[in-house]
DSSP file (Angstrom, degrees, kcal/mol; ACC not computed):
  #  RESIDUE AA STRUCTURE BP1 BP2  ACC     N-H-->O    O-->H-N    N-H-->O    O-->H-N    TCO  KAPPA ALPHA  PHI   PSI    X-CA   Y-CA   Z-CA
    1    1 A X              0   0    0      0, 0.0    18,-2.5     0, 0.0     2,-0.3   0.000 360.0 360.0 360.0 136.7   -1.2  -48.6  199.9
    2    2 A X  E     -A   18   0A   0     16,-0.2     2,-0.4    18,-0.0    16,-0.2  -0.951 360.0-147.4-130.3 151.7   -1.9  -45.4  201.9
    3    3 A X  E     -A   17   0A   0     14,-2.2    13,-3.2    -2,-0.3    14,-0.8  -0.952  20.2-174.1-116.5 134.4   -0.7  -41.9  201.4
    4    4 A X        -     0   0    0     -2,-0.4     2,-0.2    11,-0.3    11,-0.1  -0.924  28.0-111.6-127.9 156.7   -0.3  -39.8  204.6
    5    5 A X    >   -     0   0    0      9,-0.4     3,-0.7    -2,-0.3     8,-0.0  -0.619  19.9-136.8 -85.9 152.8    0.5  -36.0  205.0
    6    6 A X  T 3  S+     0   0    0     -2,-0.2    -1,-0.1     1,-0.2     0, 0.0   0.531  97.9  61.1 -83.6  -9.6    4.0  -35.3  206.6
    7    7 A X  T 3   +     0   0    0      2,-0.0     2,-0.4     0, 0.0    -1,-0.2   0.085  65.2 140.6-113.1  31.9    2.7  -32.6  208.7
    8    8 A X    <   -     0   0    0     -3,-0.7     5,-0.1     1,-0.1    -4,-0.0  -0.546  26.2-177.4 -64.4 121.5    0.3  -34.6  210.7
    9    9 A X        +     0   0    0     -2,-0.4     2,-0.3     3,-0.1    -1,-0.1  -0.049  51.6  98.0-114.8  31.6    0.4  -33.3  214.4
   10   10 A X  S    S-     0   0    0      1,-0.1     3,-0.2     0, 0.0    -2,-0.0  -0.779  82.7-118.0-112.9 168.0   -2.1  -35.9  215.8
   11   11 A X  S    S+     0   0    0     -2,-0.3     2,-0.5     1,-0.2    -1,-0.1   0.891 109.0  29.9 -66.6 -40.6   -1.5  -39.1  217.7
   12   12 A X  S    S-     0   0    0     -3,-0.0     2,-0.4     2,-0.0    -1,-0.2  -0.975  79.9-155.4-124.3 121.1   -3.3  -41.0  214.8
   13   13 A X        -     0   0    0     -2,-0.5     2,-0.1    -3,-0.2    -5,-0.0  -0.810  11.6-134.1-101.2 132.6   -3.2  -39.5  211.4
   14   14 A X        -     0   0    0     -2,-0.4    -9,-0.4     1,-0.1     2,-0.1  -0.475  32.6-105.9 -76.0 154.4   -5.9  -40.3  208.7
   15   15 A X        -     0   0    0     -2,-0.1   -11,-0.3   -11,-0.1     3,-0.1  -0.421  11.9-138.2 -73.2 156.7   -4.7  -41.2  205.3
   16   16 A X  S    S-     0   0    0    -13,-3.2     2,-0.3     1,-0.4   -12,-0.2   0.748  84.2 -19.4 -82.5 -31.2   -5.0  -38.8  202.4
   17   17 A X  E     -A    3   0A   0    -14,-0.8   -14,-2.2    33,-0.0    -1,-0.4  -0.960  63.0-143.8-166.5 163.5   -6.0  -41.6  200.2
   18   18 A X  E     -A    2   0A   0     -2,-0.3     2,-0.4   -16,-0.2   -16,-0.2  -0.979   5.1-161.4-138.0 148.9   -5.9  -45.4  199.9
   19   19 A X    >   -     0   0    0    -18,-2.5     3,-1.3    -2,-0.3    31,-0.0  -0.921   7.1-174.8-131.6 100.6   -5.5  -47.9  197.1
   20   20 A X  G >  S+     0   0    0     -2,-0.4     3,-0.8     1,-0.3    -1,-0.1   0.754  78.2  68.2 -67.8 -25.2   -6.7  -51.3  198.2
   21   21 A X  G 3  S+     0   0    0      1,-0.2    -1,-0.3   -20,-0.1    17,-0.0   0.459  92.5  62.9 -73.9  -0.7   -5.6  -53.0  195.1
   22   22 A X  G X   +     0   0    0     -3,-1.3     3,-2.0   -21,-0.1    -1,-0.2  -0.085  67.1 156.7-119.9  29.8   -2.0  -52.4  196.0
   23   23 A X  T <  S+     0   0    0     -3,-0.8    16,-0.1     1,-0.3    -3,-0.0  -0.374  75.7   3.5 -57.8 130.4   -1.7  -54.5  199.3
   24   24 A X  T 3  S+     0   0    0      1,-0.2    -1,-0.3    14,-0.1    15,-0.1   0.595  96.2 161.0  73.8  12.2    1.9  -55.5  200.0
   25   25 A X    <   -     0   0    0     -3,-2.0     2,-0.5    13,-0.1    13,-0.2  -0.161  43.3-125.4 -66.9 160.8    3.1  -53.6  197.0
   26   26 A X  E     -B   37   0B   0     11,-1.9    11,-2.3    38,-0.2    40,-0.3  -0.911  39.7-149.5-102.8 133.3    6.8  -52.5  196.4
   27   27 A X  E     +B   36   0B   0     -2,-0.5     2,-0.3     9,-0.2     9,-0.2  -0.694  28.3 178.4-117.0 157.8    6.7  -48.8  195.7
   28   28 A X  E     -B   35   0B   0      7,-1.6     7,-3.3    -2,-0.3     2,-0.5  -0.961  13.2-158.8-144.7 129.6    8.5  -46.0  193.8
   29   29 A X  E     +B   34   0B   0     -2,-0.3     2,-0.3     5,-0.2     5,-0.2  -0.974  24.8 155.0-113.2 127.7    7.5  -42.3  193.8
   30   30 A X  E >   -B   33   0B   0      3,-2.2     3,-1.2    -2,-0.5    17,-0.1  -0.958  63.9  -6.0-151.8 131.0    8.8  -40.2  190.8
   31   31 A X  T 3  S-     0   0    0     -2,-0.3     3,-0.1     1,-0.2    16,-0.1   0.882 129.0 -50.7  51.7  49.1    7.4  -37.0  189.3
   32   32 A X  T 3  S+     0   0    0      1,-0.2    15,-2.9    14,-0.1    16,-0.5   0.545 115.0 110.0  70.6  12.3    4.3  -37.0  191.3
   33   33 A X  E <   -BC  30  46B   0     -3,-1.2    -3,-2.2    13,-0.2     2,-0.6  -0.963  59.4-144.7-121.0 135.4    3.3  -40.6  190.6
   34   34 A X  E     -BC  29  45B   0     11,-3.2    11,-2.6    -2,-0.4     2,-0.5  -0.896  19.4-162.1 -94.7 116.4    3.4  -43.5  193.0
   35   35 A X  E     -BC  28  44B   0     -7,-3.3    -7,-1.6    -2,-0.6     2,-0.4  -0.881  10.0-172.4-101.0 127.4    4.4  -46.6  190.9
   36   36 A X  E     -BC  27  43B   0      7,-2.6     7,-3.1    -2,-0.5     2,-0.6  -0.983  23.4-156.7-129.4 134.5    3.5  -50.0  192.6
   37   37 A X  E     +BC  26  42B   0    -11,-2.3   -11,-1.9    -2,-0.4     2,-0.5  -0.948  30.2 171.4-102.8 110.5    4.4  -53.5  191.7
   38   38 A X  E >   - C   0  41B   0      3,-2.2     3,-1.5    -2,-0.6     2,-0.4  -0.968  55.4 -55.4-131.3 116.7    1.6  -55.5  193.4
   39   39 A X  T 3  S-     0   0    0     -2,-0.5    23,-2.1     1,-0.3    21,-0.1  -0.386 124.9 -13.4  50.4-108.6    1.1  -59.3  192.8
   40   40 A X  T 3  S+     0   0    0     -2,-0.4    18,-3.4    21,-0.3     2,-0.3  -0.080 122.9  81.3-110.7  32.8    0.7  -59.5  189.1
   41   41 A X  E <   -CD  38  57B   0     -3,-1.5    -3,-2.2    16,-0.3     2,-0.5  -0.972  59.3-148.6-140.6 151.0    0.2  -55.8  188.3
   42   42 A X  E     -CD  37  56B   0     14,-2.6    14,-2.3    -2,-0.3     2,-0.3  -0.991  30.6-171.3-115.5 125.8    2.1  -52.5  187.8
   43   43 A X  E     -CD  36  55B   0     -7,-3.1    -7,-2.6    -2,-0.5     2,-0.4  -0.870  15.4-161.2-121.7 150.5   -0.1  -49.6  189.0
   44   44 A X  E     +CD  35  54B   0     10,-2.2     9,-3.0    -2,-0.3    10,-1.2  -0.927  14.6 177.4-131.0 113.4    0.5  -45.9  188.7
   45   45 A X  E     -CD  34  52B   0    -11,-2.6   -11,-3.2    -2,-0.4     2,-0.3  -0.875  39.9-103.1-116.9 145.6   -1.5  -43.5  191.0
   46   46 A X  E  >  -C   33   0B   0      5,-2.6     4,-2.8    -2,-0.3   -13,-0.2  -0.466  31.9-138.0 -64.4 123.5   -1.3  -39.6  191.3
   47   47 A X  T  4 S+     0   0    0    -15,-2.9   -14,-0.2    -2,-0.3    -1,-0.2   0.746  98.7  44.3 -58.9 -24.4    0.8  -39.1  194.5
   48   48 A X  T  4 S+     0   0    0    -16,-0.5    -1,-0.2     3,-0.1   -15,-0.1   0.777 128.9  19.9 -95.0 -30.6   -1.5  -36.2  195.6
   49   49 A X  T  4 S-     0   0    0      2,-0.1    -2,-0.2    -3,-0.1     3,-0.1   0.720  87.6-127.7-108.5 -33.1   -4.9  -37.7  194.9
   50   50 A X     <  +     0   0    0     -4,-2.8     2,-0.2     1,-0.3    -3,-0.1   0.364  53.6 154.4  96.0  -7.2   -4.5  -41.4  194.7
   51   51 A X        -     0   0    0     -6,-0.1    -5,-2.6     1,-0.1    -1,-0.3  -0.394  49.5-116.1 -63.0 126.9   -6.3  -41.4  191.3
   52   52 A X  E     -D   45   0B   0     -7,-0.2    -7,-0.3    -2,-0.2     3,-0.1  -0.456  32.5-179.7 -63.8 121.4   -5.3  -44.3  189.2
   53   53 A X  E     -     0   0B   0     -9,-3.0     2,-0.3     1,-0.4    -8,-0.2   0.834  64.3 -26.2 -91.4 -38.2   -3.5  -43.1  186.0
   54   54 A X  E     -D   44   0B   0    -10,-1.2   -10,-2.2     2,-0.0    -1,-0.4  -0.947  52.7-165.1-162.5 163.4   -2.8  -46.5  184.5
   55   55 A X  E     -D   43   0B   0     -2,-0.3     2,-0.3   -12,-0.2   -12,-0.2  -0.978   4.4-171.2-147.6 150.2   -2.3  -50.2  185.3
   56   56 A X  E     -D   42   0B   0    -14,-2.3   -14,-2.6    -2,-0.3     2,-0.3  -0.954  22.7-118.9-141.1 164.2   -1.0  -53.1  183.4
   57   57 A X  E     -D   41   0B   0     -2,-0.3     2,-0.3   -16,-0.2   -16,-0.3  -0.737  18.9-149.4-103.5 147.3   -0.9  -56.9  184.2
   58   58 A X        -     0   0    0    -18,-3.4    19,-0.1    -2,-0.3     3,-0.0  -0.758  27.4-112.4-105.2 161.8    2.3  -59.0  184.5
   59   59 A X  S    S-     0   0    0     -2,-0.3     2,-0.3     1,-0.1   -19,-0.1   0.801  92.5 -12.6 -57.3 -36.0    2.5  -62.7  183.6
   60   60 A X  S    S-     0   0    0    -21,-0.1    18,-0.1    -3,-0.0    20,-0.1  -0.893 100.0 -50.6-154.8 175.6    2.9  -63.7  187.2
   61   61 A X        -     0   0    0     -2,-0.3     2,-0.4   -21,-0.1   -21,-0.3  -0.365  52.7-143.0 -53.4 131.1    3.7  -62.3  190.6
   62   62 A X        -     0   0    0    -23,-2.1   -23,-0.2   -21,-0.1   -21,-0.1  -0.817  14.2-167.7 -97.6 139.9    6.7  -60.0  190.5
   63   63 A X        +     0   0    0     -2,-0.4     2,-0.2   -25,-0.1    -1,-0.1   0.488  63.4  87.3-103.4  -6.6    9.1  -60.1  193.6
   64   64 A X  S    S-     0   0    0     12,-0.2     2,-0.3   -38,-0.0   -38,-0.2  -0.603  73.5-125.0 -99.1 159.6   11.1  -56.9  192.5
   65   65 A X        -     0   0    0     -2,-0.2   -38,-0.1     1,-0.1    11,-0.1  -0.661  36.0 -96.1 -91.6 151.5   10.4  -53.3  193.1
   66   66 A X        -     0   0    0    -40,-0.3     2,-0.3    -2,-0.3     9,-0.2  -0.321  38.2-156.9 -66.8 160.2   10.1  -50.7  190.3
   67   67 A X  E     -E   74   0C   0      7,-2.0     7,-4.1   -39,-0.1     2,-0.3  -0.951   1.5-148.7-134.8 148.0   13.1  -48.8  189.4
   68   68 A X  E     +E   73   0C   0     -2,-0.3     2,-0.3     5,-0.2     5,-0.2  -0.913  24.0 153.4-117.6 144.7   13.5  -45.4  187.7
   69   69 A X  E >   -E   72   0C   0      3,-2.1     3,-1.3    -2,-0.3    -2,-0.0  -0.840  66.3  -5.0-164.9 136.5   16.2  -44.0  185.5
   70   70 A X  T 3  S-     0   0    0      1,-0.3     3,-0.1    -2,-0.3     0, 0.0   0.902 128.1 -52.0  49.3  46.3   16.4  -41.5  182.7
   71   71 A X  T 3  S+     0   0    0      1,-0.2    17,-3.0    16,-0.1     2,-0.4   0.704 116.2 107.2  71.7  17.9   12.7  -40.8  182.8
   72   72 A X  E <   -EF  69  87C   0     -3,-1.3    -3,-2.1    15,-0.2     2,-0.5  -0.990  57.8-145.4-134.7 138.1   11.7  -44.5  182.4
   73   73 A X  E     -EF  68  86C   0     13,-3.9    13,-2.9    -2,-0.4     2,-0.4  -0.869  18.0-158.1-101.1 138.5   10.2  -46.8  185.1
   74   74 A X  E     +EF  67  85C   0     -7,-4.1    -7,-2.0    -2,-0.5     2,-0.3  -0.950  12.7 178.5-117.4 136.6   11.2  -50.4  185.0
   75   75 A X  E     - F   0  84C   0      9,-1.8     9,-2.9    -2,-0.4     2,-0.3  -0.989  25.1-122.3-133.6 143.2    9.4  -53.4  186.4
   76   76 A X  E     - F   0  83C   0     -2,-0.3     2,-0.5     7,-0.2     7,-0.2  -0.659  15.7-171.6 -88.9 137.7   10.3  -57.1  186.3
   77   77 A X  E  >> + F   0  82C   0      5,-3.0     5,-2.3    -2,-0.3     4,-0.8  -0.885  14.6 175.9-116.7  92.8    8.1  -59.9  184.8
   78   78 A X  T >45S+     0   0    0     -2,-0.5     3,-0.8     3,-0.2    -1,-0.2   0.924  74.1  56.4 -64.0 -47.7   10.2  -62.8  186.0
   79   79 A X  T 345S+     0   0    0      1,-0.3    -1,-0.2   -18,-0.3   -17,-0.0   0.830 113.5  41.0 -57.2 -32.6    7.7  -65.4  184.7
   80   80 A X  T 345S-     0   0    0      2,-0.2    -1,-0.3    -3,-0.1    -2,-0.2   0.642 109.9-129.7 -83.9 -15.1    7.9  -63.9  181.2
   81   81 A X  T <<5S+     0   0    0     -3,-0.8     2,-0.3    -4,-0.8    -3,-0.2   0.954  70.3 107.3  58.8  55.6   11.6  -63.5  181.7
   82   82 A X  E   < -F   77   0C   0     -5,-2.3    -5,-3.0     2,-0.0     2,-0.5  -0.961  65.8-128.0-148.3 168.9   11.5  -59.8  180.6
   83   83 A X  E     -F   76   0C   0     -2,-0.3     2,-0.2    -7,-0.2    -7,-0.2  -0.986  23.4-141.3-119.9 125.7   11.7  -56.3  182.0
   84   84 A X  E     -F   75   0C   0     -9,-2.9    -9,-1.8    -2,-0.5     2,-0.4  -0.631  12.6-157.7 -81.1 140.2    8.8  -53.8  181.2
   85   85 A X  E     -F   74   0C   0     -2,-0.2     2,-0.5   -11,-0.2   -11,-0.2  -0.991   7.6-172.1-120.6 128.1    9.8  -50.2  180.6
   86   86 A X  E     -F   73   0C   0    -13,-2.9   -13,-3.9    -2,-0.4     2,-0.3  -0.981  23.3-129.0-118.9 129.0    7.2  -47.2  181.0
   87   87 A X  E      F   72   0C   0     -2,-0.5   -15,-0.2   -15,-0.2   -16,-0.1  -0.598 360.0 360.0 -67.1 126.2    8.1  -43.7  179.9
   88   88 A X              0   0    0    -17,-3.0    -1,-0.1    -2,-0.3   -16,-0.1   0.512 360.0 360.0 -68.1 360.0    7.4  -41.3  182.7
């Protein structure tokens, strides 16, 4: 996962930050945090700095993207047949 500035006026823009542990992740940005479901983890990175805020493991790889509603982030853990909820 990489974050780029929206105001890059160059042919090739360098990323502001990278999180190599979130390759192929499904993303959600809410309240200044990038939530990523990547393989068997749910990650939360500061959207401005990329600094990891928290991470938790899933039972198995999740195929769903995170979702937000009413101040809560939801992620699917299909192997455990449950949905995880994280307060923003």
